[in-house]
C-alpha positions as a Python dict, from the first residue, in 0.01 Angstrom:
ca = {
    (1, 'M'): (0, 0, 0),
    (2, 'N'): (106, -290, -222),
    (3, 'I'): (-229, -451, -274),
    (4, 'S'): (-350, -643, -573),
    (5, 'E'): (-675, -525, -770),
    (6, 'E'): (-859, -829, -645),
    (7, 'D'): (-755, -779, -278),
    (8, 'R'): (-840, -408, -300),
    (9, 'N'): (-1186, -533, -317),
    (10, 'L'): (-1181, -639, 48),
    (11, 'A'): (-1440, -444, 241),
    (12, 'I'): (-1166, -357, 483),
    (13, 'F'): (-1003, -161, 207),
    (14, 'G'): (-1334, -2, 104),
    (15, 'G'): (-1469, -270, -118),
    (16, 'R'): (-1832, -390, -132),
    (17, 'P'): (-1893, -638, 154),
    (18, 'A'): (-1902, -1012, 40),
    (19, 'F'): (-2240, -1053, 199),
    (20, 'R'): (-2541, -819, 165),
    (21, 'E'): (-2709, -958, 485),
    (22, 'A'): (-2510, -1019, 796),
    (23, 'L'): (-2407, -1392, 886),
    (24, 'H'): (-2462, -1443, 1255),
    (25, 'V'): (-2291, -1702, 1482),
    (26, 'G'): (-2624, -1778, 1646),
    (27, 'R'): (-2916, -1744, 1406),
    (28, 'P'): (-3190, -1960, 1527),
    (29, 'N'): (-3261, -2305, 1380),
    (30, 'I'): (-3642, -2339, 1335),
    (31, 'G'): (-3784, -2692, 1282),
    (32, 'N'): (-4129, -2775, 1108),
    (33, 'R'): (-4349, -2468, 1123),
    (34, 'D'): (-4671, -2681, 1038),
    (35, 'R'): (-4600, -2889, 1352),
    (36, 'F'): (-4553, -2584, 1560),
    (37, 'D'): (-4869, -2425, 1431),
    (38, 'E'): (-5050, -2736, 1505),
    (39, 'L'): (-4917, -2733, 1871),
    (40, 'L'): (-5011, -2369, 1889),
    (41, 'D'): (-5362, -2417, 1790),
    (42, 'G'): (-5386, -2663, 2071),
    (43, 'I'): (-5268, -2415, 2317),
    (44, 'F'): (-5532, -2157, 2207),
    (45, 'Q'): (-5818, -2413, 2221),
    (46, 'R'): (-5723, -2526, 2561),
    (47, 'K'): (-5660, -2171, 2682),
    (48, 'W'): (-5387, -2309, 2922),
    (49, 'L'): (-5080, -2093, 2848),
    (50, 'S'): (-4845, -2155, 3149),
    (51, 'N'): (-4841, -2304, 3498),
    (52, 'N'): (-4717, -2661, 3415),
    (53, 'G'): (-4935, -2704, 3104),
    (54, 'P'): (-4977, -3032, 2912),
    (55, 'L'): (-4702, -2929, 2649),
    (56, 'A'): (-4450, -2837, 2914),
    (57, 'Q'): (-4521, -3184, 3087),
    (58, 'E'): (-4489, -3362, 2751),
    (59, 'F'): (-4161, -3164, 2673),
    (60, 'E'): (-4013, -3271, 2997),
    (61, 'K'): (-4090, -3642, 2942),
    (62, 'R'): (-3947, -3613, 2590),
    (63, 'I'): (-3625, -3447, 2703),
    (64, 'A'): (-3589, -3700, 2971),
    (65, 'E'): (-3609, -3982, 2713),
    (66, 'Y'): (-3381, -3817, 2470),
    (67, 'L'): (-3112, -3782, 2749),
    (68, 'Q'): (-3193, -4123, 2905),
    (69, 'V'): (-3210, -3960, 3225),
    (70, 'K'): (-3465, -4005, 3510),
    (71, 'H'): (-3592, -3656, 3550),
    (72, 'C'): (-3609, -3344, 3359),
    (73, 'V'): (-3731, -3000, 3498),
    (74, 'V'): (-3786, -2744, 3214),
    (75, 'V'): (-3748, -2372, 3322),
    (76, 'S'): (-3789, -2036, 3180),
    (77, 'N'): (-3404, -2006, 3102),
    (78, 'A'): (-3085, -2174, 3202),
    (79, 'T'): (-2948, -1897, 3434),
    (80, 'V'): (-3262, -1928, 3661),
    (81, 'G'): (-3216, -2305, 3630),
    (82, 'L'): (-2857, -2278, 3763),
    (83, 'E'): (-2986, -2034, 4040),
    (84, 'I'): (-3250, -2282, 4163),
    (85, 'L'): (-3026, -2576, 4137),
    (86, 'I'): (-2763, -2408, 4343),
    (87, 'K'): (-3014, -2313, 4595),
    (88, 'A'): (-3170, -2659, 4603),
    (89, 'L'): (-2815, -2817, 4660),
    (90, 'E'): (-2768, -2575, 4953),
    (91, 'L'): (-2432, -2452, 4824),
    (92, 'K'): (-2256, -2185, 5026),
    (93, 'G'): (-1921, -2017, 5089),
    (94, 'E'): (-1714, -2086, 4774),
    (95, 'V'): (-1777, -2279, 4464),
    (96, 'I'): (-1513, -2371, 4196),
    (97, 'V'): (-1601, -2265, 3840),
    (98, 'P'): (-1400, -2179, 3528),
    (99, 'S'): (-1363, -1832, 3429),
    (100, 'F'): (-1382, -1928, 3059),
    (101, 'T'): (-1744, -1937, 3045),
    (102, 'F'): (-2051, -1709, 2995),
    (103, 'V'): (-2075, -1468, 3268),
    (104, 'A'): (-2417, -1605, 3379),
    (105, 'T'): (-2234, -1908, 3518),
    (106, 'A'): (-2056, -1708, 3778),
    (107, 'H'): (-2347, -1457, 3835),
    (108, 'A'): (-2573, -1744, 3944),
    (109, 'L'): (-2345, -1794, 4232),
    (110, 'Q'): (-2260, -1446, 4312),
    (111, 'W'): (-2640, -1362, 4310),
    (112, 'Q'): (-2693, -1590, 4601),
    (113, 'G'): (-2382, -1469, 4797),
    (114, 'I'): (-2165, -1761, 4701),
    (115, 'T'): (-1802, -1664, 4588),
    (116, 'P'): (-1715, -1817, 4241),
    (117, 'V'): (-1349, -1922, 4270),
    (118, 'F'): (-1220, -1918, 3919),
    (119, 'C'): (-1015, -2212, 3809),
    (120, 'D'): (-796, -2222, 3502),
    (121, 'I'): (-860, -2454, 3216),
    (122, 'D'): (-684, -2732, 3026),
    (123, 'P'): (-569, -2552, 2688),
    (124, 'E'): (-652, -2857, 2494),
    (125, 'T'): (-991, -2930, 2613),
    (126, 'H'): (-1081, -2560, 2709),
    (127, 'N'): (-1269, -2710, 3024),
    (128, 'L'): (-1168, -2713, 3386),
    (129, 'D'): (-818, -2850, 3456),
    (130, 'P'): (-895, -3113, 3735),
    (131, 'G'): (-538, -3068, 3883),
    (132, 'K'): (-591, -2701, 3917),
    (133, 'V'): (-942, -2777, 4068),
    (134, 'T'): (-769, -2985, 4356),
    (135, 'E'): (-548, -2699, 4439),
    (136, 'L'): (-825, -2449, 4487),
    (137, 'I'): (-1024, -2659, 4719),
    (138, 'G'): (-1024, -2525, 5065),
    (139, 'P'): (-1238, -2533, 5379),
    (140, 'A'): (-1508, -2292, 5249),
    (141, 'T'): (-1561, -2504, 4922),
    (142, 'S'): (-1902, -2646, 4887),
    (143, 'G'): (-1908, -2730, 4526),
    (144, 'I'): (-1755, -2754, 4170),
    (145, 'L'): (-1938, -2626, 3881),
    (146, 'G'): (-1802, -2766, 3563),
    (147, 'V'): (-1899, -2616, 3221),
    (148, 'H'): (-1888, -2848, 2901),
    (149, 'V'): (-1751, -2575, 2667),
    (150, 'W'): (-1844, -2615, 2310),
    (151, 'G'): (-2034, -2929, 2399),
    (152, 'R'): (-1706, -3116, 2448),
    (153, 'P'): (-1741, -3282, 2795),
    (154, 'C'): (-1546, -3190, 3101),
    (155, 'A'): (-1309, -3436, 3263),
    (156, 'V'): (-1626, -3601, 3423),
    (157, 'D'): (-1469, -3892, 3591),
    (158, 'E'): (-1191, -3701, 3732),
    (159, 'L'): (-1432, -3434, 3871),
    (160, 'I'): (-1650, -3701, 4012),
    (161, 'E'): (-1357, -3846, 4196),
    (162, 'I'): (-1231, -3508, 4327),
    (163, 'A'): (-1580, -3415, 4451),
    (164, 'K'): (-1634, -3744, 4625),
    (165, 'R'): (-1286, -3741, 4783),
    (166, 'K'): (-1317, -3377, 4908),
    (167, 'N'): (-1695, -3417, 5004),
    (168, 'V'): (-1819, -3136, 4797),
    (169, 'K'): (-2108, -3129, 4545),
    (170, 'L'): (-2065, -3149, 4174),
    (171, 'L'): (-2297, -2990, 3922),
    (172, 'F'): (-2255, -2901, 3559),
    (173, 'D'): (-2346, -2614, 3318),
    (174, 'A'): (-2439, -2798, 3006),
    (175, 'A'): (-2566, -2491, 2812),
    (176, 'H'): (-2349, -2587, 2506),
    (177, 'A'): (-2399, -2968, 2540),
    (178, 'F'): (-2756, -3078, 2447),
    (179, 'G'): (-2736, -3381, 2229),
    (180, 'C'): (-2378, -3461, 2326),
    (181, 'S'): (-2224, -3759, 2512),
    (182, 'Y'): (-1935, -3866, 2741),
    (183, 'N'): (-1816, -4228, 2706),
    (184, 'G'): (-2143, -4316, 2542),
    (185, 'T'): (-2365, -4171, 2810),
    (186, 'M'): (-2574, -3861, 2728),
    (187, 'I'): (-2468, -3531, 2900),
    (188, 'G'): (-2731, -3469, 3164),
    (189, 'N'): (-2662, -3792, 3365),
    (190, 'F'): (-2355, -3655, 3563),
    (191, 'G'): (-2306, -3495, 3887),
    (192, 'E'): (-2582, -3403, 4096),
    (193, 'A'): (-2764, -3240, 3800),
    (194, 'E'): (-2681, -3068, 3474),
    (195, 'V'): (-2836, -2751, 3317),
    (196, 'F'): (-2918, -2696, 2961),
    (197, 'S'): (-2984, -2367, 2768),
    (198, 'F'): (-3257, -2352, 2505),
    (199, 'H'): (-3179, -1983, 2432),
    (200, 'A'): (-3264, -1873, 2076),
    (201, 'T'): (-2890, -1860, 1992),
    (202, 'K'): (-2853, -2225, 2079),
    (203, 'F'): (-2880, -2477, 1797),
    (204, 'F'): (-3169, -2635, 1982),
    (205, 'N'): (-3402, -2370, 2115),
    (206, 'T'): (-3745, -2293, 2277),
    (207, 'F'): (-3724, -1943, 2186),
    (208, 'E'): (-3601, -1883, 2541),
    (209, 'G'): (-3577, -2153, 2798),
    (210, 'G'): (-3376, -2429, 2960),
    (211, 'A'): (-3379, -2765, 3152),
    (212, 'I'): (-3238, -2927, 3452),
    (213, 'A'): (-3165, -3294, 3427),
    (214, 'T'): (-3087, -3528, 3716),
    (215, 'N'): (-3118, -3874, 3826),
    (216, 'S'): (-3218, -3779, 4185),
    (217, 'E'): (-3591, -3807, 4260),
    (218, 'E'): (-3556, -3599, 4569),
    (219, 'L'): (-3358, -3318, 4400),
    (220, 'A'): (-3616, -3312, 4103),
    (221, 'G'): (-3896, -3282, 4350),
    (222, 'R'): (-3742, -3002, 4520),
    (223, 'L'): (-3654, -2817, 4192),
    (224, 'R'): (-4029, -2851, 4085),
    (225, 'L'): (-4128, -2681, 4400),
    (226, 'M'): (-3886, -2404, 4364),
    (227, 'K'): (-3969, -2319, 4011),
    (228, 'N'): (-4318, -2243, 4114),
    (229, 'F'): (-4276, -2027, 4419),
    (230, 'G'): (-4246, -2339, 4645),
    (231, 'F'): (-4618, -2438, 4595),
    (232, 'S'): (-4717, -2796, 4671),
    (233, 'G'): (-5082, -2816, 4562),
    (234, 'Y'): (-5322, -2523, 4570),
    (235, 'D'): (-5249, -2253, 4854),
    (236, 'N'): (-4982, -2485, 5017),
    (237, 'V'): (-4630, -2325, 5017),
    (238, 'V'): (-4375, -2564, 5146),
    (239, 'D'): (-4042, -2436, 5037),
    (240, 'L'): (-3866, -2118, 4904),
    (241, 'G'): (-3919, -2052, 4537),
    (242, 'L'): (-3958, -1819, 4254),
    (243, 'N'): (-4113, -1810, 3921),
    (244, 'A'): (-3900, -2029, 3679),
    (245, 'K'): (-4183, -2193, 3488),
    (246, 'M'): (-4173, -2256, 3112),
    (247, 'S'): (-4477, -2131, 2915),
    (248, 'E'): (-4678, -2357, 2670),
    (249, 'V'): (-4557, -2160, 2377),
    (250, 'H'): (-4198, -2224, 2454),
    (251, 'A'): (-4269, -2585, 2524),
    (252, 'A'): (-4447, -2616, 2176),
    (253, 'M'): (-4135, -2452, 2019),
    (254, 'G'): (-3931, -2725, 2202),
    (255, 'I'): (-4141, -3016, 2097),
    (256, 'A'): (-4132, -2911, 1726),
    (257, 'N'): (-3768, -2855, 1732),
    (258, 'L'): (-3685, -3176, 1911),
    (259, 'E'): (-3867, -3359, 1630),
    (260, 'S'): (-3614, -3184, 1389),
    (261, 'I'): (-3304, -3230, 1605),
    (262, 'D'): (-3140, -3479, 1398),
    (263, 'D'): (-3154, -3263, 1099),
    (264, 'F'): (-3005, -2972, 1281),
    (265, 'I'): (-2709, -3168, 1400),
    (266, 'S'): (-2660, -3313, 1051),
    (267, 'V'): (-2646, -2962, 896),
    (268, 'N'): (-2394, -2858, 1175),
    (269, 'R'): (-2171, -3146, 1120),
    (270, 'K'): (-2171, -3083, 730),
    (271, 'N'): (-2083, -2711, 800),
    (272, 'Y'): (-1816, -2814, 1046),
    (273, 'L'): (-1642, -3058, 813),
    (274, 'A'): (-1678, -2804, 524),
    (275, 'Y'): (-1496, -2542, 743),
    (276, 'K'): (-1228, -2787, 835),
    (277, 'K'): (-1173, -2881, 462),
    (278, 'S'): (-1194, -2506, 351),
    (279, 'F'): (-936, -2389, 615),
    (280, 'S'): (-698, -2686, 589),
    (281, 'S'): (-451, -2484, 384),
    (282, 'L'): (-450, -2175, 594),
    (283, 'P'): (-147, -2162, 827),
    (284, 'G'): (-182, -2060, 1184),
    (285, 'I'): (-549, -2152, 1215),
    (286, 'R'): (-672, -2451, 1402),
    (287, 'I'): (-1031, -2543, 1414),
    (288, 'I'): (-1093, -2743, 1733),
    (289, 'E'): (-1184, -3122, 1706),
    (290, 'Y'): (-1484, -3306, 1816),
    (291, 'P'): (-1447, -3673, 1915),
    (292, 'E'): (-1606, -3895, 1652),
    (293, 'R'): (-1674, -4171, 1888),
    (294, 'E'): (-1927, -3958, 2093),
    (295, 'K'): (-2256, -3797, 2007),
    (296, 'C'): (-2197, -3431, 1933),
    (297, 'N'): (-2416, -3132, 1832),
    (298, 'Y'): (-2127, -2964, 1628),
    (299, 'Q'): (-2301, -2622, 1728),
    (300, 'Y'): (-1976, -2428, 1748),
    (301, 'V'): (-1709, -2383, 1483),
    (302, 'V'): (-1429, -2281, 1707),
    (303, 'V'): (-1105, -2134, 1553),
    (304, 'E'): (-778, -2082, 1741),
    (305, 'I'): (-570, -1807, 1578),
    (306, 'D'): (-180, -1824, 1616),
    (307, 'E'): (-83, -1457, 1586),
    (308, 'T'): (282, -1545, 1546),
    (309, 'I'): (207, -1732, 1225),
    (310, 'V'): (-92, -1552, 1085),
    (311, 'G'): (65, -1211, 1144),
    (312, 'L'): (-268, -1078, 1246),
    (313, 'T'): (-434, -1071, 1581),
    (314, 'R'): (-765, -1236, 1644),
    (315, 'D'): (-934, -899, 1678),
    (316, 'E'): (-783, -773, 1346),
    (317, 'I'): (-914, -1078, 1165),
    (318, 'L'): (-1263, -1008, 1326),
    (319, 'Q'): (-1248, -662, 1198),
    (320, 'V'): (-1180, -786, 839),
    (321, 'L'): (-1473, -1036, 875),
    (322, 'H'): (-1721, -790, 1015),
    (323, 'A'): (-1638, -544, 737),
    (324, 'E'): (-1758, -828, 495),
    (325, 'N'): (-2081, -869, 721),
    (326, 'V'): (-1946, -1207, 860),
    (327, 'L'): (-2024, -1146, 1235),
    (328, 'A'): (-1788, -1382, 1381),
    (329, 'R'): (-1739, -1349, 1747),
    (330, 'R'): (-1484, -1378, 2027),
    (331, 'Y'): (-1626, -1594, 2311),
    (332, 'F'): (-1578, -1549, 2693),
    (333, 'Y'): (-1355, -1246, 2634),
    (334, 'P'): (-1197, -1137, 2854),
    (335, 'G'): (-1278, -1411, 3108),
    (336, 'C'): (-1532, -1358, 3396),
    (337, 'H'): (-1257, -1279, 3641),
    (338, 'Q'): (-1187, -959, 3412),
    (339, 'M'): (-1539, -846, 3445),
    (340, 'E'): (-1717, -681, 3733),
    (341, 'P'): (-1790, -749, 3998),
    (342, 'Y'): (-1522, -1016, 3990),
    (343, 'K'): (-1225, -787, 3866),
    (344, 'K'): (-1204, -601, 4186),
    (345, 'Q'): (-1229, -910, 4388),
    (346, 'I'): (-981, -1128, 4206),
    (347, 'K'): (-682, -923, 4328),
    (348, 'H'): (-746, -1045, 4693),
    (349, 'R'): (-763, -1419, 4600),
    (350, 'R'): (-540, -1697, 4482),
    (351, 'E'): (-640, -1784, 4140),
    (352, 'V'): (-387, -1805, 3851),
    (353, 'L'): (-553, -1801, 3515),
    (354, 'Q'): (-280, -1798, 3248),
    (355, 'E'): (-437, -2051, 3012),
    (356, 'T'): (-762, -1873, 3039),
    (357, 'E'): (-622, -1535, 2943),
    (358, 'L'): (-421, -1688, 2642),
    (359, 'L'): (-731, -1877, 2510),
    (360, 'A'): (-962, -1576, 2536),
    (361, 'K'): (-724, -1362, 2314),
    (362, 'C'): (-702, -1619, 2029),
    (363, 'I'): (-1066, -1779, 2004),
    (364, 'M'): (-1292, -1682, 1730),
    (365, 'I'): (-1641, -1843, 1656),
    (366, 'L'): (-1768, -1861, 1315),
    (367, 'P'): (-2133, -1870, 1190),
    (368, 'N'): (-2294, -2224, 1171),
    (369, 'G'): (-2646, -2356, 1153),
    (370, 'S'): (-2921, -2412, 899),
    (371, 'S'): (-2897, -2070, 759),
    (372, 'I'): (-2538, -2119, 646),
    (373, 'R'): (-2453, -2249, 293),
    (374, 'R'): (-2140, -2430, 171),
    (375, 'D'): (-2064, -2146, -84),
    (376, 'E'): (-2077, -1895, 211),
    (377, 'I'): (-1833, -2102, 403),
    (378, 'N'): (-1586, -2106, 116),
    (379, 'C'): (-1629, -1732, 71),
    (380, 'I'): (-1557, -1687, 439),
    (381, 'S'): (-1238, -1895, 391),
    (382, 'Q'): (-1141, -1681, 92),
    (383, 'V'): (-1179, -1367, 282),
    (384, 'I'): (-946, -1480, 545),
    (385, 'S'): (-698, -1617, 301),
    (386, 'R'): (-678, -1276, 131),
    (387, 'A'): (-647, -1108, 459),
    (388, 'F'): (-337, -1341, 533),
    (389, 'A'): (-199, -1231, 200),
    (390, 'N'): (-220, -871, 294),
    (391, 'R'): (-149, -887, 657),
    (392, 'H'): (110, -621, 671),
    (393, 'E'): (-109, -360, 493),
    (394, 'I'): (-411, -458, 717),
    (395, 'H'): (-218, -436, 1049),
    (396, 'S'): (-67, -100, 941),
    (397, 'M'): (-396, 47, 850),
    (398, 'L'): (-578, -87, 1157),
    (399, 'S'): (-306, 39, 1380),
    (400, 'R'): (-307, 376, 1222),
    (401, 'R'): (-703, 382, 1279),
    (402, 'T'): (-661, 296, 1633),
    (403, 'R'): (-406, 569, 1702),
    (404, 'V'): (-638, 822, 1534),
    (405, 'Q'): (-934, 715, 1738),
    (406, 'S'): (-732, 721, 2067),
    (407, 'A'): (-599, 1081, 1981),
    (408, 'R'): (-968, 1191, 1941),
    (409, 'K'): (-1066, 1077, 2284),
}
C-alpha cells in the first residue's frame, strides 16, 4: 500500500487511536450539580418520590412557560408519551408517519394495533414530504404523525392544511426539537399536541423522561388521567390508563438542566460552527444547515457523505472513525420499513421510499455537546481528511476484510 508515514498512524492501519477515551454522539449534558443536589435534598426531606410530586408539577409549569404553550404533561419517557397521546386522540386504522425516524415512533402506533403507513421524505429537509402525504391518505387514515428530524421543523403549515382538508388528526414527534421554533413560534404549539424526549442522550435530559405539550385543555386533562392509570382523585378510576408518571428525581434533573439550557445550546452552536469551518475544505461532505432566523438547539451535527466524490462509503468512513475511538453513528438506518415487524408488511402496501433509502445510506452523526472540545473537532476533521487521501487503500483493505469475514461464516 502506498501510504505516507504520517497516514500509516491512522488506527485503521494499526496505529494508536487518536482518542484514548471514546467520543460519543449522545454523551449527557449535566447542569449545575449544586442546584441538583439542593433539589435532591428537598425530595428526601419531603419523602415524596413520585405520584405527581411538587417538583414534577413545578417542572411542568416551567416547561409550559419555556415553550409558551398552555399545557405540559411530563411523562416517564417519550415513547409512552406518544402511546397515551395516540390513545387519547382515539386514532385507529392507519396513521401516516415517516420511515426516516427512530423506530419507537412507528412502534407507538403498531403497539396499539394501528398500521403505520410509511411516507417518503423531502431530501432537503429530511422531514415528511407533504405532497407524498396527500397521496397516501385513504379511507382508513385517522392521523398524520410528523417528526421534526434533527430539530428542524416539519412543513407545519402544509401538514396543518392537509389534516384540516382531509379531516384527520395531526400530531408531532418532537423528540429532537426541544428549544426549537417554527416561524418564531416554539415547537410544542402545533397540531393536536407534540411529544418531547428528555432521554439521557438528548441535549436536554431528565436522565429519562419526556413531555407532551398541547394548547387543548380537554386533551391535557385526559392525558393527565391516562398517565396515572385513569385515576381522578382517590379510588376513582374514570378512564383507561397506565403508569407514565415522572418521578421527583427525574423532575429535579429537569429543573436543574432547564436552568442551564442556554449554556447547553451555546456550546452546541459553537461546536456546530467549528465543525462547519473545519470540514469546509473537504469535498463530498455536507453538514446540514440550521436556519439562523429560528431558535435551534444545534444538538445534531449531521453529515451527508457523497460516495461518488469521497471515494469511500459512509460505513467505511465510520469504520475509520470508530478505529480512532470517535463513535460517530448512522441514524435511522435502514429505515423503519426495513425493520420488523414492518419489513414483512411493506411488500403488501403502497409506500415508495426512495429518498428515505438514499438518505439512510449516506447520513453520519458526529459527537457534540459539552464534553466535546474544539481541538477534538479539529482532530476528527484531520482523521477524515487523511482517510480521504488514502481512500483507495482503505477501500481495498476493508473490502478484503469483508470477504474474509464472509468466507468464515
